[in-house]
C-alpha positions in Angstrom: 105.3 112.7 137.5 106.7 116.3 138.0 109.1 118.1 135.8 112.0 117.2 138.1 111.2 113.5 137.9 110.7 113.7 134.1 114.2 115.3 133.6 115.8 112.7 136.0 114.1 109.9 134.1 115.2 111.4 130.7 118.9 111.4 131.7 118.7 108.1 133.5 119.6 109.3 137.0 118.5 106.0 138.6 120.3 103.9 136.1 123.5 105.7 136.7 123.0 106.1 140.4 123.3 109.8 140.4 121.2 112.9 141.4 120.8 116.6 140.6 123.3 117.8 143.1 126.1 115.5 141.9 125.5 116.2 138.2 125.3 119.9 138.8 128.5 119.9 140.8 130.2 117.9 138.0 129.0 120.3 135.3 130.3 123.3 137.2 133.6 121.6 137.8 134.1 120.8 134.1 133.2 124.3 133.1 135.7 125.9 135.5 138.4 123.5 134.3 137.8 124.4 130.6 136.6 128.0 130.9 140.1 129.2 129.9 139.2 128.4 126.3 136.9 131.4 126.1 140.0 133.6 126.5 142.8 131.4 125.0 141.0 130.4 121.7 140.3 134.0 120.7 143.9 135.0 121.6 145.3 132.3 119.3 142.9 132.8 116.4 143.3 136.6 116.5 146.9 136.1 115.4 145.5 134.9 112.1 142.1 136.5 111.7 141.8 140.2 111.1 138.5 142.0 110.6 138.4 145.4 108.8 137.2 148.1 111.1 137.7 146.0 114.2 140.3 146.6 116.9 142.3 143.7 118.2 140.2 143.7 121.4 137.0 143.7 119.3 138.3 140.8 117.2 139.0 138.8 120.3 135.5 139.6 121.6 133.7 138.3 118.5 136.0 135.2 118.5 135.1 134.6 122.1 131.4 134.8 121.2 131.9 132.3 118.3 133.8 130.0 120.7 131.0 130.1 123.2 128.2 129.5 120.6 130.0 126.6 119.0 130.6 125.1 122.4 127.0 125.5 123.4 125.6 123.8 120.4 128.1 120.9 120.6 127.4 120.4 124.3 123.7 120.5 123.6 124.1 117.5 121.2 126.2 115.8 123.8 123.7 116.3 126.6 120.5 115.5 124.8 121.6 113.1 122.1 124.5 111.2 123.6 123.6 111.6 127.3 127.3 111.7 128.3 128.9 114.1 130.8 131.5 115.4 128.3 132.2 119.1 127.6 133.2 120.3 124.1 134.8 123.4 122.7 137.3 124.5 120.0 140.3 122.3 120.5 143.7 123.4 121.7 146.4 122.4 119.3 144.1 122.5 116.3 143.4 126.2 116.9 147.2 126.8 116.9 147.6 124.7 113.7 144.8 126.8 112.2 146.4 130.1 113.1 150.1 129.6 112.9 150.7 126.7 110.4 147.8 127.0 108.0 147.2 130.8 107.9 150.5 132.4 108.9 153.1 129.9 107.6 151.4 128.4 104.6 149.7 131.7 103.7 146.2 130.2 103.4 143.5 132.9 103.9 141.7 132.5 107.2 138.4 132.5 105.3 139.6 129.4 103.3 140.8 127.8 106.5 137.3 128.1 108.0 135.9 126.5 104.9 138.4 123.6 105.4 137.2 123.1 108.9 133.6 123.2 107.7 134.3 120.4 105.1 136.0 118.4 107.8 132.9 118.7 109.9 130.7 117.6 107.1 132.9 114.5 106.5 132.7 113.7 110.2 128.9 113.9 110.2 128.7 111.6 107.2 131.2 109.1 108.6 129.6 109.1 112.0 126.1 108.6 110.6 127.2 105.4 108.7 129.2 104.1 111.7 132.6 104.4 110.0 134.2 106.4 112.9 133.0 103.8 115.4 134.4 101.0 113.3 137.9 102.7 113.1 138.0 103.4 116.8 137.0 99.8 117.6 140.1 98.7 115.6 142.3 100.3 118.3 144.4 97.5 119.9 143.3 96.5 123.5 146.5 97.7 125.2 146.1 101.1 123.5 142.5 101.5 124.6 143.4 100.7 128.2 146.6 102.9 128.2 144.9 106.0 126.8 143.4 107.0 130.2 146.8 106.9 131.9 148.5 108.6 129.0 146.0 111.5 129.2 146.5 111.5 133.0 150.3 112.1 132.6 149.5 114.7 129.9 147.1 116.6 132.2 149.6 116.4 135.1 152.4 117.8 132.9 150.3 120.6 131.5 149.0 121.6 135.0 152.4 121.6 136.6 153.8 123.7 133.8 151.0 126.3 134.0 151.4 126.5 137.7 155.2 127.1 137.2 156.0 124.1 139.5 157.8 122.6 136.5 159.8 125.1 134.3 162.1 125.0 131.4 165.8 124.5 132.0 168.6 124.4 129.4 170.7 121.6 130.8 167.9 119.1 131.5 165.0 120.6 129.5 162.8 120.8 132.7 163.3 121.3 136.4 161.4 122.3 139.5 160.2 125.9 139.7 161.4 128.0 142.6 158.4 128.7 144.9 160.5 131.4 146.7 160.8 133.4 143.5 157.5 132.5 141.8 154.3 133.8 143.5 152.3 131.7 140.9 154.1 128.5 142.0 153.8 129.3 145.7 150.0 130.0 145.5 149.4 127.2 143.1 151.0 124.7 145.4 149.0 126.0 148.3 145.8 125.6 146.3 146.8 122.2 145.1 147.6 121.1 148.7 144.2 122.3 149.8 142.5 120.5 147.0 144.4 117.2 147.7 143.5 117.5 151.4 139.7 118.0 150.6 139.8 115.2 148.0 141.5 112.8 150.4 138.8 113.6 153.0 136.1 112.6 150.5 134.6 116.1 150.3 132.4 116.6 147.2 133.3 119.8 145.3 137.0 119.6 146.4 138.2 120.6 142.9 135.8 123.6 142.7 136.8 124.8 146.2 140.5 124.5 145.2 140.0 126.5 142.0 137.9 129.3 143.5 140.0 129.6 146.6 143.2 129.9 144.7 141.7 132.4 142.2 140.2 134.6 145.0 143.5 134.5 146.9 145.4 135.6 143.8 143.0 138.6 143.3 143.2 139.6 147.0 147.0 139.6 147.0 146.9 141.8 143.9 144.3 144.2 145.3 146.3 144.5 148.5 149.4 145.3 146.5 151.3 142.3 147.8 152.1 141.4 144.2 152.0 143.5 141.1 149.0 143.3 138.6 149.6 140.5 136.1 151.5 138.3 138.5 148.6 136.5 140.2 145.6 138.3 138.6 145.5 138.6 134.7 146.7 142.2 134.0 144.2 143.1 131.2 141.2 142.2 133.4 142.7 143.9 136.5 143.5 147.1 134.6 140.0 147.2 132.9 138.2 146.8 136.2 140.5 149.4 137.9 140.2 152.0 135.1 136.6 151.4 133.8 134.7 149.7 136.6 133.0 146.3 136.5 129.8 147.5 134.8 131.6 149.3 132.0 133.8 146.3 131.5 130.8 144.0 131.1 129.1 146.3 128.7 132.2 146.7 126.5 131.9 143.4 124.6 131.5 143.4 120.8 128.8 140.8 119.9 128.5 141.3 116.1 130.0 138.1 114.6 128.6 138.8 111.1 132.1 139.6 109.7 133.2 136.1 110.7 130.2 134.5 109.0 130.9 136.6 105.9 134.5 135.5 105.9 133.4 131.9 106.0 131.1 132.4 103.1 133.9 134.0 101.1 136.1 131.0 102.0 133.6 128.6 100.4 134.1 130.5 97.2 137.9 130.1 97.4 137.9 126.3 97.7 138.6 125.7 94.0 141.4 128.3 93.7 144.0 125.7 94.8 142.4 122.3 95.3 145.6 120.6 96.4 146.4 122.9 99.3 142.8 122.9 100.3 142.7 119.1 100.3 145.8 118.8 102.4 144.6 121.3 105.0 141.3 119.4 105.2 143.1 116.1 105.5 145.4 117.3 108.3 142.5 118.8 110.3 140.5 115.6 109.8 143.3 113.2 110.7 144.5 114.9 113.9 141.0 115.8 115.1 139.7 112.2 114.5 142.3 110.6 116.7 142.4 113.4 119.3 138.7 113.0 119.8 138.8 109.2 119.8 141.6 109.2 122.4 139.8 111.7 124.6 136.5 109.9 124.5 138.1 106.6 125.4 140.3 108.1 128.1 137.6 110.1 130.0 135.2 107.2 129.5 137.6 104.9 131.3 137.7 107.0 134.4 133.9 107.1 134.4 133.6 103.3 134.0 131.8 103.7 130.7 133.9 101.2 128.7 132.9 97.6 128.1 135.1 94.6 128.6 136.8 95.1 125.2 137.6 98.7 126.1 134.9 100.1 123.7 132.4 102.9 124.6 128.9 101.7 123.8 127.1 103.9 121.3 130.2 105.9 120.7 128.7 107.3 117.5 126.5 109.6 119.6 129.2 111.6 121.4 131.1 111.5 118.1 128.2 113.3 116.4 128.4 116.1 119.0 131.9 117.1 117.9 131.0 116.7 114.2 128.0 119.0 114.5 130.0 121.5 116.7 132.9 121.6 114.2 130.6 122.2 111.3 128.6 125.0 113.0 131.8 126.5 114.6 133.4 126.9 111.2 130.3 128.7 109.9 130.5 131.3 112.7 134.2 131.7 112.7 136.1 129.3 114.9 138.4 126.3 114.5 137.6 122.6 115.1 135.4 121.6 118.1 136.3 118.6 120.1 135.6 116.7 123.3 137.7 118.1 126.2 140.0 116.1 128.4 139.0 118.5 131.2 135.7 116.6 131.2 137.5 114.1 133.4 137.4 116.6 136.3 133.6 116.6 136.3 133.5 112.8 135.9 135.7 112.5 139.0 133.2 114.6 140.9 130.5 112.1 140.0 129.1 113.2 136.7 127.6 110.3 134.8 124.9 111.7 132.5 124.2 114.3 129.9 122.7 116.5 132.6 126.3 117.3 133.7 127.1 118.3 130.1 123.9 120.4 130.1 125.2 122.3 133.1 128.5 123.0 131.3 126.5 124.3 128.3 124.3 126.6 130.6 127.5 128.1 132.1 129.0 128.6 128.6 125.7 130.3 127.6 125.8 132.6 130.7 129.4 133.4 129.8 128.1 135.3 126.8 127.2 138.1 129.1 130.4 137.9 131.2 133.1 137.4 128.7 135.4 140.0 130.4 135.0 138.1 133.7 136.3 134.9 132.0 139.5 136.9 131.5 139.7 137.4 135.2 140.1 133.7 136.1 143.8 133.0 136.5 144.7 130.0 134.4 147.0 128.6 137.0 144.0 128.2 139.3 142.0 126.2 136.8 145.0 124.0 136.1 144.9 122.7 139.7 142.0 120.5 138.5 144.2 119.0 135.8 146.9 118.0 138.2 144.4 116.3 140.6 142.6 114.4 137.9 145.8 113.6 136.1 147.1 111.7 139.1 143.7 110.0 139.6 143.7 108.8 136.0 147.1 107.0 136.4 145.2 104.2 138.1 144.4 103.0 134.5 147.9 101.4 134.4 146.5 98.7 136.6 144.4 97.4 133.7 147.5 96.7 131.6 149.3 93.4 131.4 152.9 94.6 131.8 154.2 91.0 131.6 153.1 90.7 128.0 155.7 92.4 125.7 153.0 93.4 123.2 150.9 95.1 125.9 154.0 96.6 127.6 155.5 98.2 124.5 152.3 99.5 122.8 150.7 100.7 126.1 154.0 102.1 127.3 154.6 104.1 124.1 151.0 105.3 124.2 151.3 106.6 127.7 154.7 108.3 127.3 154.5 109.8 123.8 151.3 111.8 124.7 152.9 114.1 127.3 156.3 114.2 125.6 154.8 115.5 122.3 151.8 117.3 123.8 149.5 115.3 121.5 146.9 112.6 122.3 146.9 111.6 118.6 150.7 111.1 118.6 150.4 108.8 121.6 147.7 106.7 119.9 149.9 106.6 116.8 152.8 105.2 118.7 150.7 102.4 120.3 148.8 101.6 117.1 151.9 101.4 114.9 153.9 99.3 117.4 151.2 96.8 118.2 151.2 94.8 114.9 155.0 95.1 114.6 155.5 93.5 118.0 152.8 90.9 117.4 154.7 90.0 114.2 158.0 89.9 116.1 156.7 87.2 118.5 154.9 85.2 115.7 151.3 86.2 116.5 150.4 88.0 113.3 147.1 86.0 113.1 145.9 88.1 116.1 146.3 91.3 114.1 143.3 92.2 111.9 143.7 93.6 108.4 142.1 96.8 109.7 144.7 97.2 112.4 147.5 96.9 109.7 145.7 99.5 107.6 145.4 101.8 110.6 149.1 101.5 111.4 150.1 102.1 107.8 147.7 105.1 107.6 149.5 106.7 110.6 152.9 106.1 108.9 151.7 107.7 105.7 150.4 110.7 107.6 153.7 111.3 109.4 155.6 110.9 106.1 153.5 113.7 104.6 153.6 115.8 107.8 157.4 115.7 108.1 157.9 116.3 104.4 155.8 119.5 104.7 157.7 120.5 107.9 161.0 120.0 106.2 160.0 122.0 103.2 160.2 119.0 100.9 156.6 119.6 100.0 155.8 123.2 99.4 152.7 125.1 98.3 
């Protein structure tokens, strides 16, 4: 048996009816769909993290390196231990909570915030090892499990259309259609989206990659040819750096020394006892939101891949859960916020990814990105979000698994699906479904169908929101 056959056997290609080409294509697709995090995560964290002697650009560079390294380790665990085609990286939303709420608004030092993320990761590792996380996730009501995929689909669709400026803010109705005659981004995005839909409908493998790359290249060509101004279709910082310094100089300009971030984390460990209440509440919030965001994402992307069993559970879910736990713990040690499974993994799954080899490809590309961090800034975000729109629509097929004639299913599933995009939070969507399920069951006299664990889960969400809104309203201060 050759090396190629050994690898294929290790990842179970025959069992999952896949091959190298399909898995590689899936991995590249997932990477392109989530590569924006290499630029966006440092931009958000740099609002809160300052390093003595480092310029803003250098701080963003080292945060990008930390983002990549944390992602690579977590993806490695996902590929080799869990054997699932899911990509991981520092999570959006939690990075904003880290920077703006915890550090800037509450005034918690960024070093201490990293220590809180580290403690959260340790708790996750322990709970995953004993099966506690798996137990809680399996408590999710059936209608919620089957609604998560469609909810994430609407969420992805909404995010993509906003980034592409096809949907824009409007005072009278909150949202309206963007004007493609006034917005080059909207016009080019729609053209790229149309091409991607055409290729997908024709059954052409790699349709999402082709759509992303074609749109990105077109944006750069229109910029280089002076059809549009820099910053309109090609990211201005990347365009200006290439123009002024040249490609080689741009690639060699990266700051790789992350030791100040590691030192900051170590300092944060020493601050944990300064104000135990604040520290405990920060850990609790990171833990609670990340727990349910990750759970919802895993169930949602697993549904589109056909990985769920008849009860809507993911077999051996503790393995992929361990990947985000390890990634979170390691990421905090080197200077980044909570690592989680990415909903963009669904793009690769739609391209046929079924094993950890697809995740391995994602990890390899993240590793290569270490040497091309400036080039990551050159990928227009509107181009990558084409993938989210395509996959978001595809994931809506999950609504067919819901019994809409049953009021319990209709209400809990309907709330799960709609609350996710309206609040831009997977956890909030889960909360709506989980809280409503036992209440509606009680309303129709079927309380015996609700387990004690489901009641506890619903009450836990209610307790969380009471604390959250009290802090937001200033009724609880630090």
